[in-house]
Backbone as ProteinMPNN parsed JSONL, in Angstrom:
{"seq_chain_A": "MTLSSREKVLAGAVGGILFILLNVMLIGAFARQNTALRTELAQQRLEWSNMQALLGEQDLWAGRDAALTTKQPRLVNENAAGPELLDMIKDVAKAHSVAIDNEALGGVIKSQYYRSVPVTVNTHSSWPDLVSFLYTLQQPDKFIVCESSDIKVDPSDETKMLGQFTIARWYAPY", "coords_chain_A": {"N_chain_A": [[-33.826, -61.754, 29.755], [-32.286, -63.525, 27.327], [-29.909, -63.422, 24.728], [-29.86, -64.82, 21.49], [-27.33, -66.694, 19.758], [-27.035, -65.754, 17.249], [-28.167, -63.181, 17.413], [-26.377, -62.135, 19.233], [-24.075, -62.008, 17.658], [-24.924, -60.211, 15.721], [-25.386, -57.899, 17.314], [-22.784, -57.522, 18.249], [-21.561, -56.856, 15.803], [-22.896, -54.494, 15.059], [-22.178, -52.914, 17.257], [-19.359, -52.863, 16.82], [-19.196, -51.519, 14.371], [-20.258, -49.016, 15.122], [-18.327, -48.32, 16.963], [-16.084, -48.103, 15.297], [-16.923, -45.99, 13.508], [-17.218, -43.886, 15.392], [-14.533, -43.703, 16.172], [-13.352, -42.939, 13.711], [-14.579, -40.39, 13.301], [-13.553, -39.051, 15.614], [-10.807, -39.165, 15.085], [-10.683, -37.715, 12.687], [-11.518, -35.14, 13.659], [-9.428, -34.612, 15.455], [-7.334, -34.511, 13.602], [-8.03, -32.279, 12.018], [-7.846, -30.335, 13.991], [-5.19, -30.513, 14.638], [-4.029, -29.704, 12.261], [-4.922, -27.039, 12.134], [-3.642, -25.984, 14.428], [-0.961, -26.379, 13.724], [-0.828, -24.62, 11.459], [-1.357, -22.187, 12.762], [0.919, -22.106, 14.444], [2.936, -21.923, 12.52], [2.318, -19.465, 11.466], [2.726, -17.814, 13.693], [5.449, -18.197, 14.062], [6.447, -17.016, 11.743], [5.612, -14.342, 12.174], [7.173, -13.879, 14.446], [9.796, -14.029, 13.352], [9.671, -11.894, 11.618], [9.346, -9.788, 13.436], [11.802, -9.907, 14.717], [13.46, -9.253, 12.608], [12.65, -6.58, 12.178], [13.368, -5.507, 14.628], [16.122, -5.833, 14.446], [16.646, -3.968, 12.518], [16.173, -1.563, 13.721], [17.759, 0.749, 14.253], [18.139, 1.685, 11.677], [15.488, 2.448, 10.963], [14.879, 4.267, 12.976], [16.775, 6.239, 12.294], [15.737, 6.998, 9.766], [13.313, 8.016, 10.534], [14.114, 10.16, 12.082], [15.388, 11.659, 10.051], [13.166, 12.263, 8.373], [11.647, 13.758, 10.227], [13.252, 15.995, 10.586], [13.618, 17.003, 7.958], [11.187, 17.051, 6.477], [8.879, 19.392, 5.343], [6.92, 21.8, 7.256], [3.477, 22.492, 7.345], [2.532, 25.614, 7.226], [0.754, 27.656, 6.304], [-2.26, 26.855, 5.211], [-3.779, 27.932, 3.114], [-2.0, 29.179, 1.409], [-0.342, 27.21, 0.544], [-1.128, 25.642, -1.7], [-1.153, 27.508, -4.006], [1.625, 28.138, -3.859], [2.804, 25.715, -4.435], [1.818, 25.366, -7.012], [3.011, 27.491, -8.366], [5.708, 26.671, -8.155], [5.611, 24.321, -9.661], [4.999, 25.457, -12.18], [7.357, 26.905, -12.595], [9.335, 24.912, -12.779], [8.3, 23.521, -14.961], [8.482, 25.495, -16.994], [11.299, 25.695, -17.154], [11.827, 23.242, -18.346], [10.602, 23.158, -20.727], [7.851, 22.564, -20.789], [4.477, 22.824, -21.384], [1.932, 24.177, -19.389], [-1.494, 23.94, -18.428], [-4.935, 24.413, -17.548], [-5.003, 24.45, -14.64], [-5.784, 23.291, -11.351], [-6.475, 23.816, -8.005], [-6.349, 21.817, -5.122], [-7.865, 20.95, -1.969], [-6.447, 20.762, 1.377], [-5.382, 17.622, 2.364], [-5.697, 15.508, 5.03], [-3.756, 13.155, 6.719], [-2.717, 10.424, 8.828], [-0.038, 10.305, 8.682], [0.983, 12.384, 7.128], [0.324, 15.637, 5.617], [-1.336, 16.502, 2.754], [-1.134, 18.505, -0.128], [-2.716, 18.905, -2.927], [-2.373, 19.538, -6.472], [-3.834, 19.87, -9.623], [-2.831, 19.507, -12.937], [-2.658, 20.031, -16.536], [-0.505, 18.919, -19.053], [1.666, 19.629, -21.841], [4.0, 18.494, -24.016], [7.241, 17.319, -25.258], [8.25, 13.893, -25.077], [10.883, 13.394, -23.83], [11.248, 15.873, -22.509], [9.047, 15.894, -20.768], [9.743, 13.74, -19.137], [12.117, 14.672, -17.94], [11.08, 16.911, -16.62], [9.309, 15.699, -14.706], [11.24, 14.198, -13.266], [12.901, 16.19, -12.164], [11.054, 17.568, -10.65], [10.176, 15.719, -8.705], [12.123, 15.222, -6.659], [13.624, 13.574, -3.81], [14.077, 15.2, -1.523], [12.288, 17.246, -1.718], [9.693, 16.458, -1.224], [7.623, 16.153, -2.982], [5.168, 14.598, -4.9], [3.865, 12.627, -7.542], [0.648, 11.962, -7.607], [-1.291, 10.943, -9.229], [-1.598, 10.081, -12.676], [-2.165, 10.615, -16.199], [-1.213, 9.834, -19.189], [-0.856, 10.541, -22.626], [-0.403, 10.153, -26.167], [-0.213, 12.989, -28.205], [-2.812, 13.472, -30.429], [-2.761, 15.28, -32.544], [-0.076, 15.832, -33.014], [2.269, 13.53, -33.123], [4.741, 13.554, -31.894], [4.58, 14.775, -29.547], [3.474, 14.759, -26.131], [0.531, 14.437, -24.212], [-0.539, 15.216, -20.948], [-2.19, 14.554, -17.841], [-1.927, 15.428, -14.602], [-1.974, 14.79, -11.143], [-0.392, 16.408, -8.764], [1.231, 16.54, -5.734], [2.253, 18.03, -2.678], [3.849, 16.826, 0.15], [3.452, 17.425, 3.535], [4.601, 17.671, 6.98], [2.823, 15.788, 9.515], [1.944, 17.192, 11.731]], "CA_chain_A": [[-33.909, -62.214, 28.405], [-30.998, -63.85, 26.772], [-29.796, -63.243, 23.276], [-29.369, -66.041, 20.773], [-25.984, -66.52, 19.22], [-27.16, -64.925, 16.067], [-28.372, -61.801, 17.943], [-25.11, -61.677, 19.808], [-23.185, -61.673, 16.556], [-25.453, -58.952, 15.101], [-25.152, -56.809, 18.305], [-21.397, -57.232, 18.241], [-21.226, -56.2, 14.495], [-23.379, -53.152, 15.14], [-21.307, -52.195, 18.176], [-18.071, -52.705, 16.198], [-19.383, -50.506, 13.328], [-20.376, -47.753, 15.845], [-17.016, -48.044, 17.512], [-15.187, -47.662, 14.175], [-17.395, -44.681, 13.079], [-16.816, -42.97, 16.421], [-13.085, -43.489, 16.049], [-13.095, -42.158, 12.452], [-14.963, -38.993, 13.601], [-12.626, -38.44, 16.571], [-9.502, -39.021, 14.417], [-10.838, -36.543, 11.767], [-11.549, -33.946, 14.481], [-8.107, -34.4, 15.928], [-6.456, -34.161, 12.468], [-8.359, -30.875, 11.709], [-7.31, -29.458, 15.072], [-3.733, -30.557, 14.485], [-3.702, -28.826, 11.084], [-5.151, -25.643, 12.526], [-2.617, -25.612, 15.339], [0.285, -26.233, 12.952], [-0.911, -23.395, 10.671], [-1.207, -21.075, 13.686], [2.312, -22.089, 14.859], [3.778, -21.386, 11.396], [2.083, -17.972, 11.347], [3.389, -17.144, 14.77], [6.892, -18.206, 13.773], [6.684, -15.962, 10.739], [5.48, -13.04, 12.864], [8.362, -13.759, 15.313], [10.93, -13.749, 12.532], [9.485, -10.477, 11.086], [9.628, -8.876, 14.537], [13.26, -9.928, 14.964], [14.098, -8.468, 11.541], [12.41, -5.195, 12.438], [14.249, -5.191, 15.738], [17.492, -5.73, 13.977], [16.72, -2.745, 11.703], [15.623, -0.485, 14.561], [18.606, 1.915, 14.074], [17.801, 2.225, 10.358], [14.186, 3.068, 10.912], [15.004, 5.468, 13.765], [17.437, 7.227, 11.472], [14.836, 7.471, 8.764], [12.283, 8.836, 11.212], [14.811, 11.411, 12.425], [15.565, 12.411, 8.807], [11.845, 12.812, 8.008], [11.242, 14.77, 11.184], [14.036, 17.248, 10.383], [13.625, 17.482, 6.61], [9.878, 17.267, 5.888], [8.374, 20.738, 5.635], [5.71, 21.955, 8.033], [2.406, 23.296, 6.659], [2.318, 26.84, 8.038], [-0.451, 28.342, 5.879], [-3.001, 25.956, 4.266], [-4.304, 28.687, 1.983], [-0.914, 29.588, 0.57], [0.447, 26.003, 0.146], [-1.559, 25.226, -3.04], [-0.572, 28.406, -4.926], [3.096, 28.018, -3.841], [3.113, 24.445, -5.202], [1.481, 25.598, -8.445], [4.068, 28.361, -8.861], [6.921, 25.835, -8.203], [5.362, 23.457, -10.81], [5.083, 26.254, -13.385], [8.748, 27.287, -12.791], [9.989, 23.707, -13.255], [7.755, 23.205, -16.351], [9.094, 26.465, -17.891], [12.694, 25.345, -17.343], [11.93, 22.011, -19.111], [9.793, 23.345, -21.988], [6.535, 21.823, -20.613], [3.388, 23.745, -21.278], [0.922, 23.866, -18.313], [-2.749, 24.556, -18.503], [-6.014, 23.825, -16.742], [-4.586, 24.201, -13.255], [-6.78, 23.26, -10.359], [-5.912, 23.616, -6.697], [-7.158, 20.987, -4.258], [-7.806, 21.295, -0.539], [-5.517, 19.982, 2.203], [-5.822, 16.258, 2.754], [-4.967, 15.135, 6.252], [-3.532, 11.708, 6.979], [-1.988, 10.228, 10.105], [1.419, 10.391, 8.494], [1.355, 13.585, 6.383], [-0.645, 16.52, 5.124], [-1.117, 16.577, 1.284], [-1.693, 19.664, -0.805], [-2.648, 18.486, -4.404], [-2.645, 20.47, -7.631], [-4.017, 19.077, -10.872], [-2.426, 20.247, -14.149], [-2.509, 19.337, -17.794], [0.773, 19.229, -19.684], [1.856, 19.395, -23.325], [5.454, 18.538, -24.24], [7.831, 16.163, -25.843], [8.447, 12.835, -24.094], [12.095, 13.655, -22.993], [10.994, 17.077, -21.703], [8.16, 15.529, -19.693], [10.472, 12.899, -18.189], [13.013, 15.501, -17.118], [10.23, 17.69, -15.728], [8.924, 14.889, -13.584], [12.427, 13.805, -12.517], [13.296, 17.37, -11.413], [9.972, 17.914, -9.693], [9.979, 14.711, -7.622], [13.313, 14.871, -5.873], [13.163, 13.123, -2.48], [14.133, 16.161, -0.469], [11.218, 18.19, -1.92], [8.482, 15.861, -0.739], [6.587, 16.371, -4.027], [4.89, 13.316, -5.463], [2.837, 12.568, -8.58], [-0.23, 11.011, -6.992], [-1.986, 10.231, -10.317], [-1.197, 10.645, -13.978], [-2.761, 10.074, -17.345], [-0.272, 10.341, -20.244], [-1.274, 10.107, -23.945], [0.257, 10.792, -27.323], [-1.037, 14.037, -28.776], [-3.267, 12.982, -31.716], [-2.415, 16.211, -33.627], [1.402, 15.8, -33.207], [2.656, 12.311, -32.426], [6.006, 13.663, -31.196], [4.238, 15.438, -28.273], [2.696, 14.058, -25.126], [-0.495, 15.171, -23.358], [-0.599, 14.607, -19.632], [-2.953, 15.168, -16.78], [-1.27, 14.996, -13.392], [-2.246, 15.353, -9.741], [0.941, 16.538, -8.081], [0.954, 16.952, -4.328], [3.426, 18.145, -1.749], [3.54, 16.187, 1.468], [3.945, 18.125, 4.727], [4.599, 16.892, 8.232], [1.461, 15.623, 9.981], [1.601, 18.093, 12.904]], "C_chain_A": [[-32.477, -62.392, 27.892], [-31.044, -63.76, 25.29], [-29.31, -64.552, 22.663], [-27.994, -65.732, 20.228], [-26.028, -65.661, 18.019], [-27.343, -63.417, 16.38], [-27.115, -61.234, 18.514], [-24.136, -61.29, 18.746], [-23.6, -60.372, 15.921], [-25.149, -57.772, 16.003], [-23.665, -56.515, 18.307], [-20.953, -56.528, 16.895], [-21.711, -54.733, 14.553], [-22.556, -52.283, 16.107], [-19.925, -51.943, 17.619], [-18.128, -51.569, 15.131], [-19.482, -49.133, 14.015], [-19.035, -47.351, 16.419], [-16.051, -47.489, 16.434], [-15.629, -46.283, 13.629], [-17.031, -43.59, 14.11], [-15.363, -42.658, 16.356], [-12.703, -42.627, 14.815], [-13.425, -40.685, 12.691], [-13.94, -38.362, 14.556], [-11.245, -38.22, 15.858], [-9.588, -37.823, 13.438], [-10.814, -35.188, 12.526], [-10.098, -33.591, 14.988], [-7.136, -33.976, 14.778], [-6.74, -32.743, 12.051], [-7.752, -29.914, 12.776], [-5.809, -29.371, 14.949], [-3.324, -29.634, 13.365], [-3.859, -27.375, 11.416], [-4.022, -25.194, 13.469], [-1.207, -25.475, 14.646], [0.336, -24.99, 12.069], [-0.688, -22.167, 11.594], [0.283, -20.98, 14.168], [3.208, -21.575, 13.762], [3.579, -19.913, 11.288], [2.77, -17.254, 12.499], [4.898, -17.146, 14.61], [7.246, -17.16, 12.728], [6.617, -14.58, 11.392], [6.751, -12.79, 13.752], [9.623, -13.373, 14.465], [10.907, -12.294, 11.967], [9.782, -9.433, 12.208], [11.125, -8.811, 14.841], [13.944, -9.152, 13.884], [13.859, -6.966, 11.741], [13.22, -4.673, 13.642], [15.692, -4.972, 15.344], [17.675, -4.476, 13.133], [16.257, -1.499, 12.445], [16.438, 0.796, 14.357], [18.311, 2.501, 12.736], [16.528, 3.008, 10.366], [14.192, 4.338, 11.887], [15.729, 6.602, 13.038], [16.573, 7.865, 10.397], [13.731, 8.41, 9.372], [12.885, 10.183, 11.563], [14.991, 12.284, 11.121], [14.269, 13.032, 8.354], [11.428, 13.964, 8.928], [11.989, 16.064, 10.897], [13.822, 17.878, 8.985], [12.157, 17.771, 6.044], [9.326, 18.584, 6.317], [7.103, 20.705, 6.503], [4.727, 22.823, 7.246], [2.078, 24.455, 7.573], [1.001, 27.474, 7.608], [-1.136, 27.445, 4.799], [-3.448, 26.658, 3.052], [-3.216, 29.04, 0.945], [-0.161, 28.389, -0.063], [0.134, 25.628, -1.319], [-0.948, 26.166, -4.11], [0.991, 28.321, -4.975], [3.545, 26.816, -4.679], [2.878, 24.698, -6.681], [2.596, 26.487, -9.078], [5.418, 27.555, -9.083], [6.8, 24.862, -9.449], [5.589, 24.256, -12.089], [6.607, 26.629, -13.621], [9.559, 26.118, -13.348], [9.571, 23.37, -14.694], [8.36, 24.179, -17.335], [10.553, 26.081, -18.157], [12.841, 24.084, -18.224], [11.058, 22.033, -20.348], [8.508, 22.52, -21.968], [5.534, 22.89, -20.454], [2.35, 23.277, -20.216], [-0.293, 24.633, -18.583], [-3.739, 23.858, -17.67], [-5.573, 23.514, -15.332], [-5.812, 24.211, -12.324], [-6.164, 22.955, -9.032], [-6.928, 22.738, -5.918], [-7.033, 21.465, -2.802], [-6.822, 20.389, 0.174], [-6.138, 18.652, 2.583], [-5.024, 15.856, 3.939], [-4.955, 13.612, 6.436], [-2.837, 11.624, 8.316], [-0.548, 10.465, 9.932], [1.868, 11.664, 7.794], [0.141, 14.414, 6.101], [-0.341, 16.628, 3.589], [-1.844, 17.772, 0.745], [-1.597, 19.334, -2.315], [-2.958, 19.675, -5.318], [-2.781, 19.593, -8.847], [-3.7, 20.01, -12.03], [-2.459, 19.439, -15.358], [-1.207, 19.822, -18.415], [0.762, 18.923, -21.172], [3.312, 19.601, -23.588], [5.931, 17.318, -24.957], [8.069, 15.138, -24.717], [9.755, 13.11, -23.245], [11.917, 14.839, -22.053], [10.083, 16.667, -20.448], [8.903, 14.637, -18.68], [11.405, 13.692, -17.339], [12.305, 16.414, -16.18], [9.841, 16.925, -14.503], [10.053, 14.482, -12.705], [12.884, 15.026, -11.651], [12.256, 17.686, -10.326], [9.941, 17.003, -8.518], [11.228, 14.285, -6.946], [12.923, 14.545, -4.458], [13.184, 14.213, -1.421], [13.029, 17.282, -0.638], [9.888, 17.792, -1.427], [7.35, 16.185, -1.684], [6.404, 15.028, -4.708], [3.811, 13.487, -6.567], [1.851, 11.488, -8.127], [-1.084, 10.272, -8.072], [-1.565, 10.855, -11.63], [-1.976, 9.872, -15.086], [-1.976, 10.68, -18.529], [-0.733, 9.714, -21.566], [-0.446, 10.8, -25.031], [-0.724, 11.819, -27.828], [-1.517, 13.561, -30.189], [-2.919, 13.963, -32.908], [-0.91, 16.262, -33.948], [1.956, 14.61, -32.431], [4.014, 12.409, -31.689], [5.801, 14.333, -29.847], [3.367, 14.532, -27.405], [1.71, 14.943, -24.377], [-0.579, 14.454, -22.008], [-1.518, 15.303, -18.738], [-2.358, 14.572, -15.476], [-1.887, 15.594, -12.152], [-0.942, 15.322, -8.988], [0.677, 17.085, -6.713], [2.284, 17.131, -3.602], [2.962, 17.686, -0.423], [4.249, 17.01, 2.557], [3.9, 17.254, 5.919], [3.178, 16.862, 8.798], [1.058, 16.542, 11.116], [2.02, 19.48, 12.677]], "O_chain_A": [[-31.617, -61.521, 28.021], [-32.078, -63.988, 24.663], [-28.485, -65.273, 23.225], [-27.563, -64.579, 20.252], [-25.101, -64.883, 17.793], [-26.777, -62.54, 15.729], [-26.793, -60.059, 18.341], [-23.415, -60.307, 18.917], [-22.764, -59.523, 15.613], [-24.696, -56.735, 15.518], [-23.293, -55.343, 18.363], [-20.05, -55.692, 16.914], [-20.986, -53.832, 14.129], [-22.275, -51.115, 15.842], [-19.344, -50.897, 17.909], [-17.199, -50.767, 15.027], [-18.861, -48.176, 13.551], [-18.651, -46.182, 16.368], [-15.315, -46.53, 16.669], [-14.761, -45.47, 13.312], [-16.589, -42.504, 13.735], [-14.966, -41.499, 16.467], [-11.86, -41.733, 14.887], [-12.635, -39.815, 12.325], [-13.505, -37.235, 14.318], [-10.619, -37.176, 16.041], [-8.663, -37.014, 13.375], [-10.178, -34.23, 12.087], [-9.657, -32.443, 14.937], [-6.23, -33.172, 14.996], [-5.794, -32.018, 11.744], [-7.229, -28.846, 12.459], [-5.216, -28.307, 15.13], [-2.375, -28.863, 13.505], [-3.029, -26.553, 11.03], [-3.501, -24.092, 13.297], [-0.418, -24.584, 14.96], [1.388, -24.367, 11.93], [0.057, -21.247, 11.257], [0.821, -19.879, 14.278], [4.163, -20.851, 14.045], [4.529, -19.167, 11.049], [3.342, -16.183, 12.298], [5.557, -16.179, 14.99], [8.271, -16.49, 12.851], [7.494, -13.746, 11.169], [7.3, -11.69, 13.799], [10.393, -12.493, 14.85], [11.923, -11.606, 11.863], [10.367, -8.377, 11.967], [11.641, -7.748, 15.187], [14.915, -8.447, 14.161], [14.76, -6.162, 11.501], [13.686, -3.534, 13.646], [16.376, -4.071, 15.83], [18.793, -3.967, 13.049], [15.977, -0.478, 11.817], [15.836, 1.868, 14.291], [18.232, 3.725, 12.624], [16.476, 4.119, 9.838], [13.549, 5.343, 11.583], [15.351, 7.768, 13.148], [16.643, 9.066, 10.137], [13.32, 9.411, 8.785], [12.255, 11.223, 11.371], [14.76, 13.494, 11.141], [14.247, 14.205, 7.982], [10.928, 14.994, 8.476], [11.391, 17.138, 10.963], [13.839, 19.1, 8.835], [11.989, 18.666, 5.216], [9.292, 18.891, 7.509], [6.335, 19.744, 6.489], [5.122, 23.772, 6.568], [1.411, 24.277, 8.591], [0.188, 27.806, 8.471], [-0.66, 27.309, 3.672], [-3.505, 26.033, 1.992], [-3.502, 29.178, -0.245], [0.549, 28.538, -1.057], [1.05, 25.329, -2.086], [-0.291, 25.682, -5.031], [1.576, 28.43, -6.053], [4.479, 26.873, -5.479], [3.678, 24.273, -7.514], [3.043, 26.23, -10.196], [6.129, 27.763, -10.066], [7.775, 24.637, -10.166], [6.291, 23.794, -12.988], [7.049, 26.652, -14.769], [10.365, 26.29, -14.263], [10.396, 22.984, -15.521], [8.732, 23.763, -18.432], [10.993, 26.145, -19.305], [13.91, 23.885, -18.801], [10.814, 20.986, -20.948], [8.127, 21.883, -22.949], [5.633, 23.75, -19.58], [1.965, 22.108, -20.187], [-0.233, 25.814, -18.923], [-3.442, 22.799, -17.118], [-5.762, 22.387, -14.873], [-6.734, 25.012, -12.482], [-5.422, 21.982, -8.892], [-8.144, 22.887, -6.033], [-6.181, 22.292, -2.48], [-6.41, 19.363, -0.367], [-7.271, 18.582, 3.06], [-3.794, 15.852, 3.887], [-5.967, 12.92, 6.326], [-2.417, 12.638, 8.872], [0.146, 10.793, 10.894], [3.05, 12.0, 7.862], [-0.98, 13.954, 6.319], [0.813, 16.827, 3.208], [-2.996, 18.038, 1.089], [-0.528, 19.468, -2.91], [-3.669, 20.622, -4.982], [-1.972, 18.696, -9.086], [-4.207, 21.129, -12.114], [-2.301, 18.221, -15.268], [-0.856, 20.997, -18.309], [-0.008, 18.106, -21.678], [3.837, 20.702, -23.423], [5.164, 16.397, -25.238], [8.083, 15.499, -23.54], [9.677, 13.049, -22.017], [12.389, 14.804, -20.917], [10.339, 17.045, -19.305], [8.696, 14.782, -17.475], [11.505, 13.445, -16.137], [12.793, 16.697, -15.086], [10.006, 17.407, -13.383], [9.878, 14.415, -11.488], [13.221, 14.835, -10.482], [12.614, 18.035, -9.202], [9.699, 17.464, -7.403], [11.405, 13.099, -6.672], [11.994, 15.152, -3.924], [12.378, 14.165, -0.493], [12.891, 18.146, 0.229], [9.017, 18.637, -1.217], [6.234, 16.464, -1.246], [7.389, 14.38, -5.062], [2.971, 14.384, -6.501], [2.124, 10.292, -8.225], [-1.532, 9.146, -7.858], [-1.214, 12.034, -11.68], [-2.364, 8.713, -14.939], [-2.073, 11.873, -18.816], [-0.973, 8.508, -21.631], [0.121, 11.874, -24.828], [-1.927, 11.565, -27.879], [-0.678, 13.279, -31.045], [-2.804, 13.555, -34.064], [-0.524, 16.69, -35.035], [2.095, 14.678, -31.209], [4.399, 11.493, -30.963], [6.75, 14.453, -29.073], [2.636, 13.671, -27.893], [2.035, 16.057, -23.967], [-0.677, 13.229, -21.951], [-1.657, 16.524, -18.819], [-2.309, 13.353, -15.305], [-2.271, 16.763, -12.127], [-0.465, 14.249, -8.621], [-0.073, 18.051, -6.582], [3.28, 16.467, -3.89], [1.899, 18.049, 0.08], [5.455, 17.25, 2.505], [3.249, 16.21, 5.912], [2.41, 17.801, 8.588], [-0.133, 16.634, 11.416], [1.813, 20.336, 13.536]]}, "name": "protein", "num_of_chains": 1, "seq": "MTLSSREKVLAGAVGGILFILLNVMLIGAFARQNTALRTELAQQRLEWSNMQALLGEQDLWAGRDAALTTKQPRLVNENAAGPELLDMIKDVAKAHSVAIDNEALGGVIKSQYYRSVPVTVNTHSSWPDLVSFLYTLQQPDKFIVCESSDIKVDPSDETKMLGQFTIARWYAPY"}
């Protein structure tokens, strides 16, 4: 069976349209794949530059690790750590005219990087006294941190601050 000239033109037009649609789909797929590969390459280059930066700072981090290993205290007695921390907090608070009440001892929290012994206390003091108390308490060599805080102005005396703090001492993980 032979096609008429009109059928040949129609078949050619349909074939041309299918050819163009197929090319558009293939080009779109290649463009998406190209974008994904470029994104992945940019991410790997960023990772590579970060790794090189870390490698360049290797001595710094080794020094910090050595300092932590030598200075961070070891948790010898889990039962005595909380009361010791509370006594230390009370001594520092007394030296800075900060009133402490509603003390609550927490249990030892174990992490991959440290052991935490938290104590929750309420404070009542002036703003400068509270700031100096927290500054003295959280010296880097003591490994004491204020894990959470809630500070408000005392409604009965606007020159005083009321605070609720969870203060913890971090011990070496082993």
